[in-house]
FIMI-706637 format. One record per residue (C-alpha): x, y, z; residue in one letter. Coordinates in steps of 0.02 Angstrom, whole numbers, padded with zeros to 5 digits, always signed. Example, Ala and Ser with C-alpha at 12.3 -4.5 7.8 and 13.67 -1.06 7.14 Angstrom:
+00615-00225+00390a
+00684-00053+00357s
//
This chain:
+00005-00018-00005m
+00149+00116+00020t
+00295+00136-00096d
+00430+00220-00009t
+00550+00219-00161a
+00651+00374-00193a
+00534+00460-00033v
+00601+00566+00083r
+00584+00485+00263p
+00464+00564+00385f
+00552+00693+00500g
+00528+00856+00578v
+00498+00939+00401r
+00334+00840+00394d
+00292+00898+00571k
+00310+01089+00549i
+00244+01090+00395g
+00089+00972+00454y
+00073+01101+00593a
+00077+01256+00487l
-00086+01216+00392g
-00178+01214+00573d
-00098+01363+00618f
-00153+01449+00438a
-00319+01370+00468c
-00364+01436+00640n
-00309+01620+00612l
-00442+01639+00512s
-00583+01502+00602f
-00520+01559+00748t
-00553+01744+00757l
-00736+01709+00676l
-00769+01582+00801s
-00735+01704+00940t
-00765+01886+00881y
-00906+01857+00725m
-01067+01873+00811m
-00987+02006+00936l
-00946+02114+00799y
-01106+02084+00682y
-01210+02088+00865m
-01104+02244+00955q
-01022+02360+00804y
-01162+02318+00657m
-01320+02296+00778l
-01358+02143+00702i
-01518+02066+00817k
-01501+01903+00909e
-01652+01824+00794t
-01579+01858+00651d
-01400+01821+00691w
-01480+01646+00739a
-01538+01612+00575w
-01391+01677+00496i
-01273+01564+00573i
-01373+01401+00549i
-01417+01449+00344v
-01206+01502+00336g
-01164+01318+00429k
-01280+01224+00366l
-01202+01276+00180w
-01034+01265+00265d
-01072+01078+00319a
-01138+01030+00159i
-01013+01087+00040n
-00883+00987+00149d
-00941+00817+00102p
-00951+00891-00105i
-00764+00944-00087i
-00710+00794+00024g
-00794+00673-00125g
-00687+00771-00262l
-00518+00777-00175t
-00551+00585-00176d
-00605+00577-00368r
-00520+00720-00441v
-00345+00740-00470k
-00301+00925-00515i
-00122+00929-00493g
+00031+00820-00426k
-00042+00799-00258s
-00194+00716-00206k
-00220+00849-00066y
-00116+00986-00089k
-00180+01060-00250s
-00332+01082-00168w
-00286+01193-00036i
-00174+01295-00143s
-00313+01354-00244i
-00409+01373-00060g
-00282+01482+00001s
-00296+01619-00112i
-00496+01635-00094g
-00475+01633+00107l
-00385+01816+00091v
-00513+01895+00021i
-00649+01791+00112c
-00595+01822+00283t
-00562+02013+00249t
-00739+02042+00170l
-00814+01958+00325v
-00787+02109+00429f
-00810+02237+00302l
-00857+02394+00422p
-01007+02459+00366i
-01101+02491+00505p
-01217+02649+00424q
-01273+02532+00287a
-01450+02464+00263s
-01494+02341+00400y
-01561+02232+00247a
-01359+02261+00175v
-01291+02233+00336k
-01385+02052+00352v
-01340+01992+00174l
-01149+02046+00210l
-01155+01934+00347c
-01224+01779+00273l
-01160+01795+00099l
-00973+01850+00151s
-00980+01692+00281y
-01057+01569+00157m
-00911+01610+00018v
-00802+01607+00157w
-00850+01437+00204s
-00830+01362+00040v
-00633+01409+00018f
-00602+01374+00202y
-00688+01217+00179t
-00573+01188+00009m
-00417+01206+00129v
-00470+01133+00281n
-00537+00949+00206v
-00380+00908+00100p
-00269+00970+00234y
-00351+00843+00355g
-00357+00699+00235s
-00179+00741+00205l
-00124+00666+00387h
-00166+00486+00336s
-00077+00526+00167a
+00088+00588+00263i
+00128+00417+00357s
+00045+00249+00393d
+00138+00232+00559d
+00039+00262+00734p
+00176+00357+00805v
+00213+00447+00657h
+00025+00500+00665r
+00008+00538+00830s
+00164+00648+00816s
+00073+00733+00656l
-00081+00752+00764s
+00033+00849+00921t
+00117+00946+00809f
-00068+01016+00723r
-00124+01042+00884s
+00053+01166+00929v
-00003+01245+00764g
-00156+01274+00798a
-00124+01333+00982g
+00017+01469+00926v
-00162+01537+00811s
-00264+01540+00974m
-00125+01603+01068l
-00122+01774+00948i
-00313+01764+00951i
-00300+01764+01151m
-00195+01937+01138l
-00336+02022+01054l
-00444+02083+01207p
-00307+02210+01244s
-00309+02291+01063f
-00507+02276+01025v
-00598+02336+01168y
-00594+02524+01228d
-00575+02584+01406e
-00771+02558+01416n
-00749+02366+01381e
-00852+02403+01211n
-00780+02322+01046l
-00689+02423+00934k
-00765+02357+00776g
-00680+02470+00637g
-00498+02389+00665m
-00564+02202+00618f
-00549+02224+00434v
-00364+02249+00455w
-00346+02112+00585l
-00437+01989+00465a
-00317+02048+00316l
-00160+02045+00418g
-00203+01856+00474f
-00252+01794+00297s
-00107+01822+00231v
-00007+01769+00360v
-00109+01584+00343a
-00085+01623+00133f
+00099+01603+00173f
+00092+01470+00309a
+00006+01358+00175l
+00125+01373+00059i
+00236+01292+00175g
+00112+01159+00207v
+00148+01100+00020n
+00335+01130+00038k
+00374+01045+00184l
+00270+00896+00192t
+00278+00747+00081t
+00139+00604+00029e
+00185+00433+00068r
+00035+00331+00069v
-00037+00284-00100n
+00099+00367-00182v
+00130+00324-00350g
-00034+00228-00352q
-00177+00303-00468p
-00320+00421-00398i
-00452+00321-00483e
-00440+00148-00425k
-00631+00131-00470k
-00803+00245-00469k
-00838+00277-00300q
-01022+00259-00260n
-01055+00407-00145y
-01212+00309-00058f
-01115+00180-00022e
-00970+00291+00072v
-01122+00372+00162l
-01188+00200+00219l
-01003+00145+00277a
-00981+00309+00382f
-01154+00275+00457a
-01091+00125+00518k
-00966+00147+00581n
-00979+00142+00761r
-00814+00256+00834p
-00833+00387+00687i
-00999+00411+00780w
-00944+00417+00929a
-00827+00553+00878l
-00945+00652+00766t
-01062+00659+00962i
-00926+00716+01050a
-00859+00854+00922s
-01013+00915+00894m
-01054+00931+01094v
-00893+01019+01110q
-00929+01151+00946a
-01072+01171+01025i
-01034+01201+01214c
-00838+01262+01196f
-00832+01356+01044v
-01008+01426+01021g
-00990+01483+01194a
-00836+01575+01165n
-00912+01730+01151s
-01009+01709+01291m
-00836+01710+01401n
-00794+01885+01317q
-00967+01935+01368i
-00948+01871+01558v
-00791+01977+01564f
-00858+02129+01469q
-01019+02126+01592s
-00984+02028+01748y
-00808+02058+01802f
-00807+02214+01690r
-00614+02188+01636n
-00559+02156+01472t
-00373+02181+01480d
-00362+02041+01610i
-00476+01926+01491l
-00305+01885+01397t
-00212+01834+01542v
-00369+01725+01605v
-00381+01639+01410t
-00192+01606+01407i
-00183+01521+01568a
-00351+01432+01563s
-00233+01335+01419y
-00086+01283+01527v
-00138+01118+01573p
-00185+01091+01408m
-00004+01129+01342i
+00065+01023+01479v
-00033+00872+01443v
+00006+00899+01244m
+00202+00872+01274f
+00169+00709+01362m
+00016+00650+01258l
+00136+00531+01160s
+00180+00430+01336k
+00009+00454+01366l
-00061+00376+01228v
+00059+00233+01214a
+00039+00186+01410r
-00159+00210+01417f
-00228+00221+01250g
-00309+00374+01150k
-00500+00312+01239r
-00441+00299+01395n
-00345+00468+01394c
-00488+00562+01336v
-00607+00481+01469i
-00512+00519+01612v
-00458+00688+01544s
-00657+00731+01531c
-00684+00680+01699a
-00564+00775+01789i
-00651+00952+01685s
-00814+00899+01749l
-00741+00933+01931v
-00677+01106+01851g
-00850+01151+01778a
-00926+01122+01946l
-00811+01223+02040g
-00855+01367+01913m
-01061+01349+01943l
-01043+01322+02151v
-00910+01471+02181f
-00971+01627+02241p
-00888+01734+02111f
-00914+01912+02157k
-00982+02054+02043y
-00891+02207+01984t
-01003+02376+02000e
-00957+02506+01869v
-00801+02595+01929g
-00747+02469+02055a
-00588+02362+02044s
-00628+02199+02003v
-00608+02045+02138d
-00434+01958+02114v
-00499+01807+02224l
-00651+01795+02084s
-00528+01807+01938i
-00400+01686+02004v
-00542+01555+02045m
-00605+01561+01889w
-00476+01573+01800t
-00415+01395+01911l
-00575+01312+01881f
-00562+01339+01680l
-00411+01281+01677m
-00464+01112+01747i
-00630+01113+01651a
-00510+01144+01473n
-00420+00999+01500i
-00541+00873+01442g
-00581+01003+01291n
-00404+01023+01266g
-00340+00862+01257l
-00478+00801+01155f
-00450+00932+01037g
-00292+00880+01011v
-00305+00692+01000i
-00466+00680+00892v
-00375+00710+00733w
-00272+00554+00770a
-00432+00447+00827m
-00515+00507+00675v
-00377+00416+00554v
-00403+00275+00685d
-00582+00277+00621c
-00528+00281+00445i
-00428+00137+00464d
-00570+00053+00549y
-00691+00080+00394q
-00537+00042+00258n
-00544-00136+00346i
-00739-00162+00339k
-00756-00107+00153t
-00589-00102+00084g
-00593+00069+00014q
-00491+00213+00060r
-00607+00349+00080d
-00512+00483+00182e
-00572+00638+00085g
-00747+00580+00104s
-00759+00513+00304i
-00633+00665+00367y
-00784+00772+00263s
-00932+00686+00334l
-00861+00719+00508y
-00828+00897+00456s
-00991+00911+00402f
-01064+00860+00564f
-00966+00970+00668r
-00997+01119+00565k
-01173+01104+00579l
-01162+01111+00764a
-01036+01263+00768q
-01179+01349+00687g
-01321+01263+00814i
-01197+01328+00964g
-01165+01522+00885s
-01364+01526+00848s
-01406+01438+01016l
-01276+01555+01118v
-01368+01702+01014a
-01557+01638+01050l
-01499+01606+01246v
-01422+01794+01268l
-01584+01850+01213g
-01688+01737+01322w
-01583+01803+01473l
-01616+01991+01425g
-01463+02023+01340y
-01472+02203+01269q
-01332+02223+01129k
-01371+02413+01110e
-01299+02434+01294l
-01124+02345+01273g
-01037+02313+01430a
-01173+02406+01522s
-01289+02244+01548q
-01373+02246+01716p
-01305+02133+01843f
-01469+02013+01850e
-01419+01984+01671v
-01239+01978+01683a
-01241+01840+01811s
-01365+01734+01726d
-01263+01725+01580i
-01109+01692+01677k
-01213+01536+01750t
-01272+01493+01573g
-01104+01504+01506y
-01056+01385+01644v
-01176+01252+01617l
-01155+01239+01406l
-00988+01187+01478l
-01055+01054+01610l
-01177+00986+01488i
-01052+00973+01342g
-00910+00872+01451l
-01044+00762+01520a
-01092+00700+01355i
-00942+00700+01283m
-00866+00568+01419l
-01027+00479+01388v
-01008+00461+01193s
-00813+00412+01218i
-00873+00286+01365l
-01028+00194+01292a
-01003+00205+01085i
-00822+00217+01040y
-00752+00038+01048n
-00587+00063+00969i
-00478+00013+01133k
-00300+00027+01152k
-00268-00158+01107s
-00365-00130+00950d
-00274-00002+00877e
-00113-00116+00820g
-00202-00252+00761r
-00286-00129+00635i
-00129-00047+00602h
-00057-00216+00564d
-00199-00291+00481t
-00204-00124+00340l
+00000-00079+00336y
+00102-00228+00390n
+00007-00353+00263k
-00020-00486+00409k
-00096-00623+00313e
-00153-00722+00477n
-00271-00565+00524t
-00459-00577+00480a
-00554-00404+00450p
-00678-00441+00595a
-00742-00288+00659l
-00904-00321+00739e
-00983-00286+00909g
-00906-00208+01069d
-00767-00313+01075g
-00610-00327+01002a
-00596-00258+00833i
-00501-00385+00768i
-00483-00542+00850p
-00309-00611+00887p
-00332-00787+00864q
-00408-00754+00686a
-00337-00876+00566e
-00242-00870+00396e
-00423-00914+00309a
-00448-00723+00262t
-00366-00585+00236s
-00362-00403+00248s
-00476-00328+00085p
-00341-00191+00065v
-00198-00335+00042d
-00273-00376-00114k
-00263-00217-00184e
//
């Protein structure tokens, strides 16, 4: 399956190149997920109810174009590389469309602002998908070695972490002395970030090498997309990851804006938000450097289960601790900020570790399906998984907007929300974290069935071509029974 002749060995160059991809994608994605709702509600004065339907329609479109582009990357060759050519095309559009999303026209008619919000996001999503889906699929094409793949997932998260760190620094620049958003500067931030992302994606293409399926034809046979959908529907572990990822997108990514509002209106200090946000990710960074050893010792599934259980403790602490409200003109209570930061650090462990390790788990699910169907549909599987993630992101952002309206949030007041409203927003934010962590824990504990002992057997079946390993993938037990006889070989071995 892998032709390594005349191909550069896997190394640091691949890791850095792959890290640049998520760095580039997240500069654009995190800017939109963190600030787009605030920008359109607080600066452009879009109504909460209008934002709710706009983002649902936009994310539904975003989710639909994922499997379309994923299928195209599996079937259509537009350059020398199966995936990199698509990344190159998408990177150009991403520069233009990320900037267009934050076009500052607050004096335009309400209808024009609504159309700008919807259409700019829909076009942005096409180019983002054109970059992100091939980039995600590239993971399994760089190497078939599980250790290499784990390191790529780690470096991917490092790249994402660096871009997130940059976004975390923005509160010191994008809020004025009254804790209100300075909307006019976002177009320049978007343009600058997009240009940096463009050159980072050039780095992906230059530094990484596709080794799996090198030299094999792109189209071995005509792909039946309905067969891919059916196989995905029967892929139990990918559904567990899909559920956990959808909940993560709704309750963590969608709630990012709520945390900004908590510091605007409850603690009344956006300057300290940068420090708090960075500190809250310290445990994730520490775990990231220990991840390879943790996975080797305990397995991916167990690492996620334990980390989510620990995170539930932190979220419960955020719910019950008596954080003090900061009156207008008063100094923020130091103990409240310290305890909020501490509990948020603990709550972010499960979210952070899952975000790091999930990409390696997705590759395991692709391998799982490869054994069951005999087809290597990386782009289609990854895009279907991404479809549900993006749909959840839209639901999360829409849900947050509706909840804010239900809690009495008034966008015209900016940071000057009444105490009752600010307090309810804080509680709502914490409840979202609690619910999300609980569902993530249950989905991995009860549904995800690729255990530590199964990971090695799946790899041996696909890549080491062991004729004595049967592709039996049924039930909750071992994915590939170790006692299987030589009677049946993996469908991949016959290719």
